[in-house]
PQR file with spaces between the fields and no chain letter, atoms N, CA, C, O and H, PARSE charges and radii, in Angstrom:
ATOM       1  N    MET     1     -41.816    5.873   -2.822 -0.4000 1.5000
ATOM       2  CA   MET     1     -41.134    6.697   -1.746 -0.0000 2.0000
ATOM       3  C    MET     1     -39.193    6.735   -1.626  0.5500 1.7000
ATOM       4  O    MET     1     -38.363    5.836   -1.757 -0.5500 1.4000
ATOM       5  N    PRO     2     -39.052    8.259   -1.312 -0.5600 1.5000
ATOM       6  CA   PRO     2     -37.268    8.673   -1.201  0.2800 2.0000
ATOM       7  C    PRO     2     -37.202    7.488   -0.614  0.5500 1.7000
ATOM       8  O    PRO     2     -38.046    6.700   -0.188 -0.5500 1.4000
ATOM       9  N    LYS     3     -35.290    7.514   -0.708 -0.4000 1.5000
ATOM      10  CA   LYS     3     -34.488    6.915   -0.080 -0.0000 2.0000
ATOM      11  C    LYS     3     -34.326    8.125    1.042  0.5500 1.7000
ATOM      12  O    LYS     3     -34.357    9.333    0.808 -0.5500 1.4000
ATOM      13  H    LYS     3     -34.604    8.154   -1.055  0.4000 1.0000
ATOM      14  N    ILE     4     -34.171    7.564    2.147 -0.4000 1.5000
ATOM      15  CA   ILE     4     -33.372    7.912    3.356 -0.0000 2.0000
ATOM      16  C    ILE     4     -31.591    7.982    3.415  0.5500 1.7000
ATOM      17  O    ILE     4     -30.589    7.297    3.212 -0.5500 1.4000
ATOM      18  H    ILE     4     -34.146    6.583    2.338  0.4000 1.0000
ATOM      19  N    LYS     5     -31.947    9.054    3.755 -0.4000 1.5000
ATOM      20  CA   LYS     5     -30.332    9.541    3.575 -0.0000 2.0000
ATOM      21  C    LYS     5     -30.006    9.315    4.571  0.5500 1.7000
ATOM      22  O    LYS     5     -30.870    9.078    5.416 -0.5500 1.4000
ATOM      23  H    LYS     5     -32.761    9.610    3.919  0.4000 1.0000
ATOM      24  N    THR     6     -28.444    9.279    4.974 -0.4000 1.5000
ATOM      25  CA   THR     6     -27.542    8.461    6.063 -0.0000 2.0000
ATOM      26  C    THR     6     -27.076    9.702    6.517  0.5500 1.7000
ATOM      27  O    THR     6     -26.542   10.302    5.584 -0.5500 1.4000
ATOM      28  H    THR     6     -27.742    9.471    4.288  0.4000 1.0000
ATOM      29  N    LYS     7     -27.057   10.314    7.533 -0.4000 1.5000
ATOM      30  CA   LYS     7     -26.644   11.429    8.717 -0.0000 2.0000
ATOM      31  C    LYS     7     -24.830   11.693    7.962  0.5500 1.7000
ATOM      32  O    LYS     7     -24.485   10.607    7.495 -0.5500 1.4000
ATOM      33  H    LYS     7     -27.491    9.827    8.291  0.4000 1.0000
ATOM      34  N    SER     8     -24.118   12.376    7.830 -0.4000 1.5000
ATOM      35  CA   SER     8     -23.283   12.383    7.549 -0.0000 2.0000
ATOM      36  C    SER     8     -21.963   12.218    8.397  0.5500 1.7000
ATOM      37  O    SER     8     -20.983   11.473    8.388 -0.5500 1.4000
ATOM      38  H    SER     8     -24.399   13.258    8.209  0.4000 1.0000
ATOM      39  N    GLY     9     -22.627   13.737    9.447 -0.4000 1.5000
ATOM      40  CA   GLY     9     -21.925   13.543   10.539 -0.0000 2.0000
ATOM      41  C    GLY     9     -21.408   12.156   11.593  0.5500 1.7000
ATOM      42  O    GLY     9     -20.445   12.166   12.360 -0.5500 1.4000
ATOM      43  H    GLY     9     -23.424   14.341    9.454  0.4000 1.0000
ATOM      44  N    ALA    10     -22.378   11.007   11.345 -0.4000 1.5000
ATOM      45  CA   ALA    10     -22.658    9.377   11.971 -0.0000 2.0000
ATOM      46  C    ALA    10     -22.021    8.932   10.651  0.5500 1.7000
ATOM      47  O    ALA    10     -21.129    8.102   10.828 -0.5500 1.4000
ATOM      48  H    ALA    10     -23.161   10.998   10.722  0.4000 1.0000
ATOM      49  N    LYS    11     -22.282    9.320    9.160 -0.4000 1.5000
ATOM      50  CA   LYS    11     -20.953    7.550    8.560 -0.0000 2.0000
ATOM      51  C    LYS    11     -19.597    8.744    9.269  0.5500 1.7000
ATOM      52  O    LYS    11     -18.802    8.134    9.983 -0.5500 1.4000
ATOM      53  H    LYS    11     -23.006    9.994    9.015  0.4000 1.0000
ATOM      54  N    LYS    12     -19.382    9.858    9.171 -0.4000 1.5000
ATOM      55  CA   LYS    12     -17.583    9.253    9.703 -0.0000 2.0000
ATOM      56  C    LYS    12     -17.418    9.445   11.535  0.5500 1.7000
ATOM      57  O    LYS    12     -16.617   10.153   12.147 -0.5500 1.4000
ATOM      58  H    LYS    12     -20.028   10.354    8.591  0.4000 1.0000
ATOM      59  N    ARG    13     -18.444    8.573   12.046 -0.4000 1.5000
ATOM      60  CA   ARG    13     -17.848    8.423   13.185 -0.0000 2.0000
ATOM      61  C    ARG    13     -18.135    7.352   14.238  0.5500 1.7000
ATOM      62  O    ARG    13     -17.772    7.118   15.391 -0.5500 1.4000
ATOM      63  H    ARG    13     -19.095    7.998   11.549  0.4000 1.0000
ATOM      64  N    PHE    14     -19.218    6.628   13.027 -0.4000 1.5000
ATOM      65  CA   PHE    14     -19.471    5.036   13.895 -0.0000 2.0000
ATOM      66  C    PHE    14     -19.071    4.136   12.671  0.5500 1.7000
ATOM      67  O    PHE    14     -19.384    4.354   11.501 -0.5500 1.4000
ATOM      68  H    PHE    14     -19.512    6.819   12.091  0.4000 1.0000
ATOM      69  N    GLN    15     -18.235    2.961   13.200 -0.4000 1.5000
ATOM      70  CA   GLN    15     -18.005    1.676   11.862 -0.0000 2.0000
ATOM      71  C    GLN    15     -19.421    0.523   12.329  0.5500 1.7000
ATOM      72  O    GLN    15     -19.287    0.080   13.470 -0.5500 1.4000
ATOM      73  H    GLN    15     -17.981    2.784   14.150  0.4000 1.0000
ATOM      74  N    VAL    16     -20.126    0.251   11.914 -0.4000 1.5000
ATOM      75  CA   VAL    16     -19.768   -1.317   12.148 -0.0000 2.0000
ATOM      76  C    VAL    16     -19.561   -2.153   11.877  0.5500 1.7000
ATOM      77  O    VAL    16     -19.318   -2.546   10.736 -0.5500 1.4000
ATOM      78  H    VAL    16     -20.235    0.610   10.988  0.4000 1.0000
ATOM      79  N    THR    17     -19.611   -3.305   13.850 -0.4000 1.5000
ATOM      80  CA   THR    17     -18.296   -4.427   13.233 -0.0000 2.0000
ATOM      81  C    THR    17     -19.164   -5.453   13.080  0.5500 1.7000
ATOM      82  O    THR    17     -20.295   -5.397   13.564 -0.5500 1.4000
ATOM      83  H    THR    17     -19.808   -2.985   14.776  0.4000 1.0000
ATOM      84  N    GLY    18     -18.603   -6.784   12.200 -0.4000 1.5000
ATOM      85  CA   GLY    18     -19.038   -7.898   11.558 -0.0000 2.0000
ATOM      86  C    GLY    18     -20.362   -8.200   12.109  0.5500 1.7000
ATOM      87  O    GLY    18     -21.289   -8.430   11.332 -0.5500 1.4000
ATOM      88  H    GLY    18     -17.685   -6.829   11.807  0.4000 1.0000
ATOM      89  N    SER    19     -20.608   -8.229   13.900 -0.4000 1.5000
ATOM      90  CA   SER    19     -21.702   -9.253   14.002 -0.0000 2.0000
ATOM      91  C    SER    19     -22.922   -7.675   14.876  0.5500 1.7000
ATOM      92  O    SER    19     -23.716   -7.468   15.794 -0.5500 1.4000
ATOM      93  H    SER    19     -19.855   -8.042   14.531  0.4000 1.0000
ATOM      94  N    GLY    20     -22.132   -6.907   13.549 -0.4000 1.5000
ATOM      95  CA   GLY    20     -23.886   -6.170   14.012 -0.0000 2.0000
ATOM      96  C    GLY    20     -23.783   -4.454   14.836  0.5500 1.7000
ATOM      97  O    GLY    20     -24.321   -3.351   14.742 -0.5500 1.4000
ATOM      98  H    GLY    20     -21.487   -7.075   12.803  0.4000 1.0000
ATOM      99  N    LYS    21     -22.499   -5.298   15.810 -0.4000 1.5000
ATOM     100  CA   LYS    21     -21.872   -3.579   16.949 -0.0000 2.0000
ATOM     101  C    LYS    21     -21.690   -2.504   15.982  0.5500 1.7000
ATOM     102  O    LYS    21     -21.680   -2.494   14.751 -0.5500 1.4000
ATOM     103  H    LYS    21     -22.063   -6.194   15.886  0.4000 1.0000
ATOM     104  N    ILE    22     -21.501   -1.304   17.163 -0.4000 1.5000
ATOM     105  CA   ILE    22     -21.490   -0.086   16.890 -0.0000 2.0000
ATOM     106  C    ILE    22     -20.350    0.429   17.314  0.5500 1.7000
ATOM     107  O    ILE    22     -20.449    1.030   18.384 -0.5500 1.4000
ATOM     108  H    ILE    22     -21.509   -1.312   18.163  0.4000 1.0000
ATOM     109  N    LYS    23     -18.645    0.375   16.534 -0.4000 1.5000
ATOM     110  CA   LYS    23     -18.039    1.272   17.223 -0.0000 2.0000
ATOM     111  C    LYS    23     -17.579    2.463   16.987  0.5500 1.7000
ATOM     112  O    LYS    23     -17.852    3.006   15.917 -0.5500 1.4000
ATOM     113  H    LYS    23     -18.565   -0.113   15.665  0.4000 1.0000
ATOM     114  N    ARG    24     -16.607    3.246   18.170 -0.4000 1.5000
ATOM     115  CA   ARG    24     -16.795    4.260   18.671 -0.0000 2.0000
ATOM     116  C    ARG    24     -15.265    4.789   19.047  0.5500 1.7000
ATOM     117  O    ARG    24     -14.533    3.868   19.410 -0.5500 1.4000
ATOM     118  H    ARG    24     -16.386    2.804   19.040  0.4000 1.0000
ATOM     119  N    LYS    25     -14.639    6.124   19.028 -0.4000 1.5000
ATOM     120  CA   LYS    25     -13.559    6.685   19.187 -0.0000 2.0000
ATOM     121  C    LYS    25     -14.045    7.384   20.490  0.5500 1.7000
ATOM     122  O    LYS    25     -15.034    8.115   20.536 -0.5500 1.4000
ATOM     123  H    LYS    25     -15.234    6.872   18.733  0.4000 1.0000
ATOM     124  N    HIS    26     -13.208    7.067   21.585 -0.4000 1.5000
ATOM     125  CA   HIS    26     -13.168    7.531   22.563 -0.0000 2.0000
ATOM     126  C    HIS    26     -13.095    9.285   22.168  0.5500 1.7000
ATOM     127  O    HIS    26     -12.591    9.589   21.087 -0.5500 1.4000
ATOM     128  H    HIS    26     -12.404    6.472   21.548  0.4000 1.0000
ATOM     129  N    ALA    27     -13.812   10.797   23.433 -0.4000 1.5000
ATOM     130  CA   ALA    27     -14.569   11.815   23.388 -0.0000 2.0000
ATOM     131  C    ALA    27     -12.267   12.177   24.221  0.5500 1.7000
ATOM     132  O    ALA    27     -11.489   11.422   24.805 -0.5500 1.4000
ATOM     133  H    ALA    27     -14.222   10.550   24.311  0.4000 1.0000
ATOM     134  N    TYR    28     -12.147   13.735   23.733 -0.4000 1.5000
ATOM     135  CA   TYR    28     -11.162   14.451   24.685 -0.0000 2.0000
ATOM     136  C    TYR    28     -10.185   13.991   24.485  0.5500 1.7000
ATOM     137  O    TYR    28      -9.224   14.067   25.250 -0.5500 1.4000
ATOM     138  H    TYR    28     -12.779   14.348   23.258  0.4000 1.0000
ATOM     139  N    LYS    29     -10.205   13.252   23.127 -0.4000 1.5000
ATOM     140  CA   LYS    29      -7.901   13.275   23.130 -0.0000 2.0000
ATOM     141  C    LYS    29      -8.121   14.371   21.967  0.5500 1.7000
ATOM     142  O    LYS    29      -7.558   14.196   20.886 -0.5500 1.4000
ATOM     143  H    LYS    29     -10.985   13.191   22.505  0.4000 1.0000
ATOM     144  N    SER    30      -8.586   15.015   22.090 -0.4000 1.5000
ATOM     145  CA   SER    30      -7.641   15.801   20.030 -0.0000 2.0000
ATOM     146  C    SER    30      -6.917   16.925   21.231  0.5500 1.7000
ATOM     147  O    SER    30      -5.871   17.159   20.627 -0.5500 1.4000
ATOM     148  H    SER    30      -9.043   15.158   22.967  0.4000 1.0000
ATOM     149  N    HIS    31      -6.839   17.594   22.283 -0.4000 1.5000
ATOM     150  CA   HIS    31      -6.481   18.994   22.331 -0.0000 2.0000
ATOM     151  C    HIS    31      -6.489   18.942   23.297  0.5500 1.7000
ATOM     152  O    HIS    31      -7.368   18.315   23.888 -0.5500 1.4000
ATOM     153  H    HIS    31      -7.689   17.404   22.773  0.4000 1.0000
ATOM     154  N    ILE    32      -5.250   19.749   24.088 -0.4000 1.5000
ATOM     155  CA   ILE    32      -5.416   20.123   25.345 -0.0000 2.0000
ATOM     156  C    ILE    32      -4.981   19.132   26.157  0.5500 1.7000
ATOM     157  O    ILE    32      -5.665   18.935   27.162 -0.5500 1.4000
ATOM     158  H    ILE    32      -4.536   20.259   23.608  0.4000 1.0000
ATOM     159  N    LEU    33      -3.520   18.097   25.900 -0.4000 1.5000
ATOM     160  CA   LEU    33      -2.775   16.896   25.949 -0.0000 2.0000
ATOM     161  C    LEU    33      -2.111   17.031   27.228  0.5500 1.7000
ATOM     162  O    LEU    33      -2.263   16.109   28.030 -0.5500 1.4000
ATOM     163  H    LEU    33      -2.964   18.257   25.084  0.4000 1.0000
ATOM     164  N    THR    34      -1.342   18.107   27.579 -0.4000 1.5000
ATOM     165  CA   THR    34      -0.238   18.337   28.862 -0.0000 2.0000
ATOM     166  C    THR    34      -0.473   18.161   30.216  0.5500 1.7000
ATOM     167  O    THR    34       0.345   18.052   31.130 -0.5500 1.4000
ATOM     168  H    THR    34      -1.219   18.856   26.927  0.4000 1.0000
ATOM     169  N    LYS    35      -2.472   18.135   30.259 -0.4000 1.5000
ATOM     170  CA   LYS    35      -2.343   17.979   31.823 -0.0000 2.0000
ATOM     171  C    LYS    35      -3.440   16.744   31.952  0.5500 1.7000
ATOM     172  O    LYS    35      -4.201   16.503   32.889 -0.5500 1.4000
ATOM     173  H    LYS    35      -3.137   18.223   29.517  0.4000 1.0000
ATOM     174  N    LYS    36      -3.316   16.248   31.063 -0.4000 1.5000
ATOM     175  CA   LYS    36      -4.039   14.602   30.832 -0.0000 2.0000
ATOM     176  C    LYS    36      -2.820   13.478   31.537  0.5500 1.7000
ATOM     177  O    LYS    36      -1.685   13.538   31.065 -0.5500 1.4000
ATOM     178  H    LYS    36      -2.698   16.444   30.302  0.4000 1.0000
ATOM     179  N    SER    37      -2.982   12.913   32.172 -0.4000 1.5000
ATOM     180  CA   SER    37      -1.715   12.108   32.787 -0.0000 2.0000
ATOM     181  C    SER    37      -1.849   10.927   31.213  0.5500 1.7000
ATOM     182  O    SER    37      -2.706   10.873   30.331 -0.5500 1.4000
ATOM     183  H    SER    37      -3.904   12.864   32.556  0.4000 1.0000
ATOM     184  N    THR    38      -0.424   10.030   31.468 -0.4000 1.5000
ATOM     185  CA   THR    38      -0.244    9.561   29.744 -0.0000 2.0000
ATOM     186  C    THR    38      -1.325    7.453   30.147  0.5500 1.7000
ATOM     187  O    THR    38      -1.571    6.497   29.412 -0.5500 1.4000
ATOM     188  H    THR    38       0.273   10.073   32.184  0.4000 1.0000
ATOM     189  N    LYS    39      -1.511    7.664   31.215 -0.4000 1.5000
ATOM     190  CA   LYS    39      -2.483    6.304   31.165 -0.0000 2.0000
ATOM     191  C    LYS    39      -3.919    7.013   30.787  0.5500 1.7000
ATOM     192  O    LYS    39      -4.605    6.402   29.967 -0.5500 1.4000
ATOM     193  H    LYS    39      -1.311    8.441   31.812  0.4000 1.0000
ATOM     194  N    ARG    40      -4.318    7.974   31.196 -0.4000 1.5000
ATOM     195  CA   ARG    40      -5.527    8.841   30.719 -0.0000 2.0000
ATOM     196  C    ARG    40      -5.375    8.218   28.858  0.5500 1.7000
ATOM     197  O    ARG    40      -5.706    7.159   28.324 -0.5500 1.4000
ATOM     198  H    ARG    40      -3.760    8.470   31.861  0.4000 1.0000
ATOM     199  N    LYS    41      -4.721    9.478   28.332 -0.4000 1.5000
ATOM     200  CA   LYS    41      -4.682    8.920   26.737 -0.0000 2.0000
ATOM     201  C    LYS    41      -4.625    8.124   26.302  0.5500 1.7000
ATOM     202  O    LYS    41      -5.233    8.006   25.238 -0.5500 1.4000
ATOM     203  H    LYS    41      -4.452   10.338   28.766  0.4000 1.0000
ATOM     204  N    LEU    42      -3.722    6.839   26.918 -0.4000 1.5000
ATOM     205  CA   LEU    42      -3.832    5.804   26.432 -0.0000 2.0000
ATOM     206  C    LEU    42      -5.079    5.217   26.145  0.5500 1.7000
ATOM     207  O    LEU    42      -5.523    4.908   25.039 -0.5500 1.4000
ATOM     208  H    LEU    42      -3.229    6.935   27.783  0.4000 1.0000
ATOM     209  N    LYS    43      -5.825    5.041   27.740 -0.4000 1.5000
ATOM     210  CA   LYS    43      -7.645    4.692   27.314 -0.0000 2.0000
ATOM     211  C    LYS    43      -8.155    5.181   26.523  0.5500 1.7000
ATOM     212  O    LYS    43      -9.013    4.543   25.913 -0.5500 1.4000
ATOM     213  H    LYS    43      -5.464    5.293   28.638  0.4000 1.0000
ATOM     214  N    LEU    44      -7.817    6.771   26.099 -0.4000 1.5000
ATOM     215  CA   LEU    44      -8.696    7.663   25.125 -0.0000 2.0000
ATOM     216  C    LEU    44      -8.399    6.851   23.928  0.5500 1.7000
ATOM     217  O    LEU    44      -9.226    6.729   23.023 -0.5500 1.4000
ATOM     218  H    LEU    44      -7.119    7.289   26.594  0.4000 1.0000
ATOM     219  N    THR    45      -7.062    6.209   23.901 -0.4000 1.5000
ATOM     220  CA   THR    45      -6.792    5.775   22.905 -0.0000 2.0000
ATOM     221  C    THR    45      -7.613    4.862   21.686  0.5500 1.7000
ATOM     222  O    THR    45      -7.646    5.287   20.531 -0.5500 1.4000
ATOM     223  H    THR    45      -6.391    6.308   24.635  0.4000 1.0000
ATOM     224  N    HIS    46      -8.139    3.821   21.998 -0.4000 1.5000
ATOM     225  CA   HIS    46      -8.778    2.436   21.766 -0.0000 2.0000
ATOM     226  C    HIS    46     -10.260    2.551   22.059  0.5500 1.7000
ATOM     227  O    HIS    46     -10.927    2.926   23.023 -0.5500 1.4000
ATOM     228  H    HIS    46      -8.112    3.477   22.937  0.4000 1.0000
ATOM     229  N    ALA    47     -10.641    1.839   20.229 -0.4000 1.5000
ATOM     230  CA   ALA    47     -11.699    2.253   20.143 -0.0000 2.0000
ATOM     231  C    ALA    47     -12.440    1.648   22.134  0.5500 1.7000
ATOM     232  O    ALA    47     -11.958    1.328   23.220 -0.5500 1.4000
ATOM     233  H    ALA    47     -10.100    1.533   19.446  0.4000 1.0000
ATOM     234  N    THR    48     -14.165    1.868   21.341 -0.4000 1.5000
ATOM     235  CA   THR    48     -14.478    1.047   22.127 -0.0000 2.0000
ATOM     236  C    THR    48     -16.288    0.777   21.726  0.5500 1.7000
ATOM     237  O    THR    48     -16.684    1.762   21.102 -0.5500 1.4000
ATOM     238  H    THR    48     -14.557    2.128   20.459  0.4000 1.0000
ATOM     239  N    LEU    49     -17.432   -0.282   21.928 -0.4000 1.5000
ATOM     240  CA   LEU    49     -18.370    0.094   21.330 -0.0000 2.0000
ATOM     241  C    LEU    49     -19.332    1.159   21.685  0.5500 1.7000
ATOM     242  O    LEU    49     -18.835    2.250   21.967 -0.5500 1.4000
ATOM     243  H    LEU    49     -17.111   -1.082   22.434  0.4000 1.0000
ATOM     244  N    VAL    50     -20.715    1.033   21.724 -0.4000 1.5000
ATOM     245  CA   VAL    50     -21.241    1.599   21.631 -0.0000 2.0000
ATOM     246  C    VAL    50     -22.463    1.871   22.429  0.5500 1.7000
ATOM     247  O    VAL    50     -23.473    1.571   21.792 -0.5500 1.4000
ATOM     248  H    VAL    50     -21.118    0.148   21.495  0.4000 1.0000
ATOM     249  N    HIS    51     -22.697    2.329   23.581 -0.4000 1.5000
ATOM     250  CA   HIS    51     -23.845    1.800   24.135 -0.0000 2.0000
ATOM     251  C    HIS    51     -25.316    1.054   23.957  0.5500 1.7000
ATOM     252  O    HIS    51     -26.066    1.967   23.611 -0.5500 1.4000
ATOM     253  H    HIS    51     -21.877    2.574   24.099  0.4000 1.0000
ATOM     254  N    ALA    52     -26.082   -0.171   24.029 -0.4000 1.5000
ATOM     255  CA   ALA    52     -27.002    0.024   24.037 -0.0000 2.0000
ATOM     256  C    ALA    52     -28.409    0.472   23.736  0.5500 1.7000
ATOM     257  O    ALA    52     -29.249    0.298   22.852 -0.5500 1.4000
ATOM     258  H    ALA    52     -25.473   -0.913   24.310  0.4000 1.0000
ATOM     259  N    ASN    53     -28.287    1.119   24.861 -0.4000 1.5000
ATOM     260  CA   ASN    53     -29.638    2.752   24.491 -0.0000 2.0000
ATOM     261  C    ASN    53     -29.544    3.538   23.494  0.5500 1.7000
ATOM     262  O    ASN    53     -30.519    3.951   22.865 -0.5500 1.4000
ATOM     263  H    ASN    53     -27.605    1.260   25.578  0.4000 1.0000
ATOM     264  N    ASP    54     -28.012    3.904   23.179 -0.4000 1.5000
ATOM     265  CA   ASP    54     -27.885    4.210   21.922 -0.0000 2.0000
ATOM     266  C    ASP    54     -27.812    3.513   20.682  0.5500 1.7000
ATOM     267  O    ASP    54     -27.412    4.504   20.071 -0.5500 1.4000
ATOM     268  H    ASP    54     -27.220    3.569   23.690  0.4000 1.0000
ATOM     269  N    GLU    55     -27.840    3.031   20.197 -0.4000 1.5000
ATOM     270  CA   GLU    55     -27.325    1.708   19.514 -0.0000 2.0000
ATOM     271  C    GLU    55     -28.382    2.081   18.086  0.5500 1.7000
ATOM     272  O    GLU    55     -28.071    2.435   16.949 -0.5500 1.4000
ATOM     273  H    GLU    55     -28.165    2.226   20.694  0.4000 1.0000
ATOM     274  N    THR    56     -29.922    1.791   18.812 -0.4000 1.5000
ATOM     275  CA   THR    56     -31.247    2.148   17.843 -0.0000 2.0000
ATOM     276  C    THR    56     -31.129    3.692   17.048  0.5500 1.7000
ATOM     277  O    THR    56     -31.632    3.946   15.953 -0.5500 1.4000
ATOM     278  H    THR    56     -30.174    1.504   19.736  0.4000 1.0000
ATOM     279  N    SER    57     -30.421    4.531   17.801 -0.4000 1.5000
ATOM     280  CA   SER    57     -30.747    6.166   16.702 -0.0000 2.0000
ATOM     281  C    SER    57     -29.904    6.159   16.652  0.5500 1.7000
ATOM     282  O    SER    57     -29.698    7.371   16.594 -0.5500 1.4000
ATOM     283  H    SER    57     -30.012    4.325   18.690  0.4000 1.0000
ATOM     284  N    ILE    58     -28.316    5.400   16.585 -0.4000 1.5000
ATOM     285  CA   ILE    58     -27.715    5.403   15.754 -0.0000 2.0000
ATOM     286  C    ILE    58     -27.372    4.676   14.569  0.5500 1.7000
ATOM     287  O    ILE    58     -26.508    5.038   13.770 -0.5500 1.4000
ATOM     288  H    ILE    58     -28.484    4.415   16.632  0.4000 1.0000
ATOM     289  N    LYS    59     -28.281    3.329   14.449 -0.4000 1.5000
ATOM     290  CA   LYS    59     -28.958    3.363   13.006 -0.0000 2.0000
ATOM     291  C    LYS    59     -29.432    3.627   12.015  0.5500 1.7000
ATOM     292  O    LYS    59     -29.230    3.705   10.803 -0.5500 1.4000
ATOM     293  H    LYS    59     -28.982    3.035   15.099  0.4000 1.0000
ATOM     294  N    ARG    60     -30.213    3.772   12.863 -0.4000 1.5000
ATOM     295  CA   ARG    60     -31.373    5.009   11.934 -0.0000 2.0000
ATOM     296  C    ARG    60     -30.442    6.179   11.326  0.5500 1.7000
ATOM     297  O    ARG    60     -30.447    6.554   10.153 -0.5500 1.4000
ATOM     298  H    ARG    60     -30.376    3.708   13.847  0.4000 1.0000
ATOM     299  N    GLN    61     -29.672    6.657   12.338 -0.4000 1.5000
ATOM     300  CA   GLN    61     -28.740    7.740   11.164 -0.0000 2.0000
ATOM     301  C    GLN    61     -28.443    6.822   10.212  0.5500 1.7000
ATOM     302  O    GLN    61     -29.185    6.634    9.249 -0.5500 1.4000
ATOM     303  H    GLN    61     -29.668    6.353   13.291  0.4000 1.0000
ATOM     304  N    LEU    62     -27.282    6.146   10.411 -0.4000 1.5000
ATOM     305  CA   LEU    62     -26.456    5.455    9.566 -0.0000 2.0000
ATOM     306  C    LEU    62     -27.506    4.586    8.837  0.5500 1.7000
ATOM     307  O    LEU    62     -27.025    3.558    8.360 -0.5500 1.4000
ATOM     308  H    LEU    62     -26.679    6.298   11.194  0.4000 1.0000
ATOM     309  N    GLY    63     -29.197    4.817    8.589 -0.4000 1.5000
ATOM     310  CA   GLY    63     -29.382    4.112    7.316 -0.0000 2.0000
ATOM     311  C    GLY    63     -29.653    2.344    7.613  0.5500 1.7000
ATOM     312  O    GLY    63     -30.140    1.628    6.738 -0.5500 1.4000
ATOM     313  H    GLY    63     -29.587    5.653    8.977  0.4000 1.0000
ATOM     314  N    LEU    64     -29.251    1.822    8.971 -0.4000 1.5000
ATOM     315  CA   LEU    64     -29.346    0.393    9.263 -0.0000 2.0000
ATOM     316  C    LEU    64     -31.085    0.153    9.374  0.5500 1.7000
ATOM     317  O    LEU    64     -31.690   -0.829    8.942 -0.5500 1.4000
ATOM     318  H    LEU    64     -28.855    2.403    9.682  0.4000 1.0000
ATOM     319  N    LYS    65     -31.547    1.081    9.922 -0.4000 1.5000
ATOM     320  CA   LYS    65     -32.823    0.052   10.221 -0.0000 2.0000
ATOM     321  C    LYS    65     -34.195    0.739    9.691  0.5500 1.7000
ATOM     322  O    LYS    65     -35.268    0.148    9.811 -0.5500 1.4000
ATOM     323  H    LYS    65     -31.055    1.878   10.273  0.4000 1.0000
């Protein structure tokens, strides 16, 4: 059987933690920042975990499952 290729887009966007959870960055932090409040931009800076419903799909794309 051939090896399963990793989706290069997923490889760039997600990172697996030591406990096996998947980290992601927030969207809406790249441009048009003048109208967004400082508080909102600060909250978008920090990474967060992927929702449990999406984890299996992302793990498949990363070739983990």
